[in-house]
C-alpha positions in Angstrom: 18.2 -7.4 28.7 17.9 -9.8 31.8 14.8 -11.9 31.6 14.4 -11.8 27.9 14.7 -15.0 26.2 16.6 -15.4 22.8 13.1 -15.9 21.2 12.0 -12.7 22.7 15.0 -10.9 21.3 14.4 -12.5 17.9 10.8 -11.4 17.9 11.8 -7.9 18.8 14.2 -7.9 16.0 11.6 -9.1 13.6 9.3 -6.5 14.6 11.7 -3.7 14.1 12.8 -5.2 10.8 9.2 -5.3 9.5 8.6 -1.6 10.4 11.6 -0.7 8.3 10.5 -2.8 5.5 7.7 -0.5 4.7 7.7 1.6 1.6 8.6 5.1 1.1 5.5 7.3 1.1 7.0 10.2 -0.9 8.2 8.0 -3.6 4.8 6.5 -3.6 3.3 10.0 -4.0 5.3 10.5 -7.2 4.4 7.1 -8.4 0.8 7.6 -7.7 0.7 10.8 -9.6 2.0 9.0 -12.8 0.2 5.7 -12.5 -2.9 5.9 -10.2 -4.3 9.5 -10.0 -6.4 9.3 -13.3 -8.7 6.6 -11.7 -8.3 7.0 -8.0 -7.4 10.7 -7.6 -3.9 12.0 -6.6 -4.4 11.2 -2.8 -6.6 8.2 -3.4 -9.8 9.8 -2.2 -11.6 10.6 -5.5 -12.2 7.6 -7.8 -13.3 8.6 -11.2 -16.1 6.0 -11.2 -18.2 4.5 -8.5 -16.9 1.0 -9.2 -13.3 2.1 -8.2 -12.3 1.9 -4.6 -11.2 4.7 -2.5 -7.4 3.8 -1.6 -6.6 6.5 1.0 -6.6 5.3 4.5 -6.5 1.6 3.6 -4.2 -0.7 5.5 -0.8 -0.9 4.0 -0.6 -4.8 4.2 -4.0 -4.9 2.4 -2.7 -2.5 -0.4 0.6 -4.4 -0.9 -1.4 -7.7 -1.1 -4.0 -6.4 -3.6 -1.5 -4.9 -5.9 0.7 -8.0 -5.8 -2.2 -10.1 -6.4 -3.2 -8.0 -9.6 0.4 -8.3 -10.7 0.4 -12.0 -10.6 -3.0 -12.6 -11.8 -4.7 -13.7 -8.3 -7.2 -10.8 -8.9 -8.8 -10.5 -12.3 -9.1 -6.9 -13.6 -7.3 -6.3 -17.1 -6.8 -2.6 -16.3 -5.2 -3.1 -12.8 -3.4 -6.1 -14.1 -1.8 -3.9 -16.7 -0.7 -1.2 -14.3 0.4 -3.5 -11.7 2.5 -5.5 -14.2 4.9 -2.7 -14.5 5.4 -2.1 -10.8 8.4 -3.3 -8.7 8.1 -4.9 -5.2 9.5 -1.3 -4.1 6.9 0.5 -6.1 4.1 -1.6 -4.6 5.5 -0.9 -1.1 5.9 2.8 -2.0 2.4 3.1 -3.2 0.9 1.2 -0.3 2.8 3.5 2.2 1.5 6.7 0.4 -2.1 5.6 0.1 -2.2 4.3 3.7 -1.1 7.6 5.1 -3.8 9.6 3.5 -6.9 10.7 5.4 -9.8 9.0 4.0 -13.5 10.0 3.6 -14.2 6.4 4.9 -13.0 7.1 8.3 -15.4 7.8 11.0 -15.0 11.7 11.5 -16.4 11.9 15.1 
């Protein structure tokens, strides 16, 4: 590790820890089937109405933030607030990992 400063080592450690902190997609899949599928589809690609978003393929960090914002009231939607209220931090991370790992019809299919 010659030539790497202690700050560089700390940065590498933080990067590796943040990668490990992401949720478990398989746990998220089970939670999504129980909580999210009715409105967003089992894999997040088939919302039941046009005003509900496609969750599949969204960025992990965005999904974590959105669910957390619903949970704490920074986003105002009574239905989502009700669902998010019962989610733990781990549930939110797991759901985000599941939906972020799904292929999305929103992606360019070239």
